C-alpha positions as CSV (number, residue, x, y, z in Angstrom):
1,M,0.0,0.0,0.1
2,T,1.4,3.1,-1.2
3,S,0.0,6.4,-1.0
4,G,0.2,8.6,-4.1
5,A,1.7,11.5,-2.0
6,G,5.0,9.8,-1.3
7,P,7.3,11.2,-4.0
8,L,5.7,14.6,-3.8
9,A,6.0,14.7,-0.1
10,R,9.8,14.1,-0.4
11,R,10.3,16.8,-2.8
12,S,8.4,19.3,-0.8
13,T,10.3,18.3,2.4
14,A,13.7,18.7,0.5
15,A,12.7,22.0,-0.8
16,I,11.8,23.2,2.8
17,M,15.2,22.2,4.0
18,L,17.0,23.9,1.4
19,T,15.2,27.3,2.0
20,G,15.4,26.8,5.8
21,K,19.2,27.1,5.7
22,S,20.8,30.5,6.3
23,T,22.7,31.7,3.3
24,Q,25.3,33.5,5.5
25,T,27.1,30.4,6.9
26,G,30.5,31.2,5.4
27,F,30.5,34.8,6.6
28,S,30.3,33.8,10.4
29,Y,33.4,31.5,9.7
30,L,35.2,34.4,7.9
31,F,34.4,36.8,10.7
32,V,35.8,34.3,13.2
33,L,39.1,33.8,11.2
34,M,39.6,37.5,10.9
35,L,38.9,38.0,14.7
36,I,41.5,35.4,15.4
37,A,44.0,37.0,13.0
38,L,43.5,40.5,14.5
39,I,44.0,39.1,18.0
40,G,47.1,37.4,16.9
41,F,48.4,40.6,15.4
42,G,47.7,42.4,18.5
43,L,49.4,39.8,20.7
44,A,52.6,40.0,18.3
45,L,52.7,43.8,18.6
46,A,52.3,43.6,22.5
47,G,55.0,40.9,22.5
48,T,57.4,43.2,20.5
49,L,56.7,46.1,22.8
50,W,57.2,43.9,25.9
51,S,60.5,42.5,24.4
52,T,61.8,46.2,23.9
53,D,60.7,47.3,27.3
54,A,62.4,44.4,28.9
55,Q,65.6,45.1,26.9
56,R,65.5,48.6,28.0
57,A,65.1,47.6,31.7
58,R,68.2,45.4,31.3
59,E,70.0,48.2,29.7
60,A,69.2,50.5,32.7
61,D,70.4,47.7,35.0
62,L,73.7,47.4,33.1
63,L,74.3,51.1,33.5
64,F,73.6,51.0,37.2
65,I,75.7,47.9,37.8
66,G,78.5,49.2,35.8
67,E,78.6,52.3,37.7
68,Q,78.6,50.4,41.1
69,Y,81.7,48.6,39.9
70,R,83.3,51.8,38.9
71,Q,82.7,53.4,42.1
72,A,83.8,50.3,44.0
73,I,87.0,50.3,42.3
74,R,87.5,54.1,42.9
75,S,86.6,53.5,46.6
76,Y,89.2,50.7,46.9
77,Y,91.8,52.7,45.1
78,E,91.3,55.8,47.4
79,L,91.0,53.9,50.6
80,D,94.7,54.2,51.4
81,S,96.1,57.4,50.1
82,A,99.6,56.7,51.0
83,Q,99.7,53.7,48.9
84,P,96.8,53.6,46.4
85,R,96.4,50.4,44.4
86,L,93.8,48.7,42.3
87,P,92.0,45.5,43.4
88,Q,93.4,42.2,41.9
89,S,90.0,40.6,41.8
90,I,86.3,41.3,42.3
91,D,86.6,39.5,45.6
92,E,88.7,42.1,47.0
93,L,85.9,44.7,46.2
94,L,83.6,42.4,48.3
95,E,85.9,42.1,51.3
96,D,88.8,44.5,51.7
97,N,90.9,43.4,54.6
98,R,93.7,46.0,54.3
99,R,92.2,47.7,57.4
100,P,91.5,46.1,60.8
101,N,87.8,46.4,60.0
102,I,86.7,44.8,56.7
103,V,85.6,47.3,54.3
104,R,83.0,46.3,51.6
105,H,83.4,48.5,48.5
106,L,80.8,46.5,46.6
107,R,77.7,45.1,48.3
108,R,77.6,42.0,46.2
109,G,79.1,40.5,43.0
110,Y,76.6,41.5,40.4
111,R,75.9,39.3,37.2
112,D,75.7,40.9,33.7
113,P,72.0,41.6,33.2
114,L,72.3,41.1,29.4
115,T,74.1,37.7,29.4
116,R,73.2,36.6,32.8
117,G,76.9,35.7,33.2
118,E,80.0,37.2,34.7
119,F,81.3,40.5,33.7
120,E,84.6,40.7,31.8
121,T,87.3,42.6,33.7
122,I,89.5,45.3,32.2
123,R,93.0,44.9,33.6
124,A,95.5,47.7,33.8
125,P,98.2,47.4,31.1
126,D,101.0,46.5,33.5
127,T,98.5,44.0,35.3
128,I,98.6,45.9,38.5
129,G,95.0,45.3,38.9
130,I,91.3,45.7,37.7
131,L,90.4,48.9,36.3
132,G,86.8,48.2,35.3
133,V,84.3,45.8,33.8
134,Y,82.2,45.4,30.6
135,S,79.5,43.1,29.2
136,R,80.1,40.3,26.7
137,S,76.8,41.1,25.0
138,T,77.1,42.0,21.2
139,G,73.5,43.5,21.1
140,K,73.0,46.9,19.8
141,P,72.1,49.5,22.5
142,F,68.9,51.4,22.4
143,K,70.1,54.3,24.4
144,Q,72.2,56.6,22.2
145,T,72.0,59.9,24.4
146,G,71.6,61.2,27.9
147,F,74.6,59.5,29.5
148,L,76.4,60.6,32.6
149,P,79.6,62.5,31.9
150,E,81.8,59.5,32.7
151,Q,79.7,57.6,30.0
152,Q,79.9,60.0,27.1
153,T,81.8,57.5,25.0
154,F,78.8,55.1,25.1
155,S,76.9,57.2,22.7
156,K,79.1,56.0,19.9
157,A,79.0,52.4,20.8
158,D,77.7,49.8,18.3
159,S,77.4,47.1,20.9
160,Y,77.0,46.7,24.7
161,S,80.5,45.2,24.8
162,E,81.8,48.7,23.9
163,W,80.3,50.1,27.2
164,R,83.3,50.0,29.4
165,F,82.9,51.0,33.0
166,E,86.4,52.0,33.6
167,F,88.0,53.8,36.5
168,I,90.6,56.2,35.2
169,V,93.7,56.3,37.6
170,P,94.6,59.7,38.3
171,V,98.0,60.8,37.0
172,V,100.3,62.2,39.7
173,Q,102.6,64.9,38.5
174,P,105.9,64.8,40.1
175,V,106.7,67.9,42.2
176,Q,109.6,70.0,40.9
177,V,111.6,71.9,43.4
178,K,112.6,75.3,42.0
179,E,116.0,76.5,43.4
180,P,116.0,80.2,44.3
181,N,118.0,82.4,42.0
182,N,121.3,82.8,43.7
183,P,123.8,85.4,42.0
184,D,126.8,83.6,43.7
185,V,126.1,80.3,42.0
186,K,127.4,80.4,38.5
187,A,125.9,78.2,35.6
188,P,128.4,75.8,34.3
189,Q,130.0,76.9,31.0
190,S,130.2,74.5,28.1
C-alpha cells in the first residue's frame, strides 16, 4: 500500500530544508577567522613592545651595575691615600681586609643583566689590577644619548661590549723643586 503522496512529499520536504538554511554560513566563519587574525596581530605587537621594554630595563640595569663597579674600584683605590692600588680581583671589592675592620666597596658580586653571566674585567696594562668591567653582549644598545659625563663615549658604541665601566687612575705629577736664583752660583759653562 502506497499512497500517491509519497514522491511529492519528499520533494516538498527537501525544498523546505534547502530554503530553511541560512545563506550566511560562510560569513560567520570568515568573521571568526578575521577576529583570530586580529587578536594574533595584537598579541605579536604587544610581545614586541614587551620585549623592547624588557631590553631597555636590562640596559638600565647594566648602566647602574657598571657604575657600581666603577665606584667600588675608585673607593678601593682611594682607601689608602699613602699607597693607592687597584684590586686584583672582584672578591677584593667585596671584602677589603687592608684595614683592621673589613671594608665592603661592593655590596655583592653582580651578574651581567644582558648575558646573565659574569662581567669581563678590564685589567691595567701592566697587570697591576682591575680597572673596570664590561658586558660580553654584542647586542645593539637602544640608548644613544643622555649618558652621565663618565659615560659620554657610550653614545658612539655599536654594541654593549663597547660600554666600558672603567676607573681612570689619576696621574700624579712629580713635584719639581725650584731653586731660588742665587747670584753667587754660576751656571756651568760649556
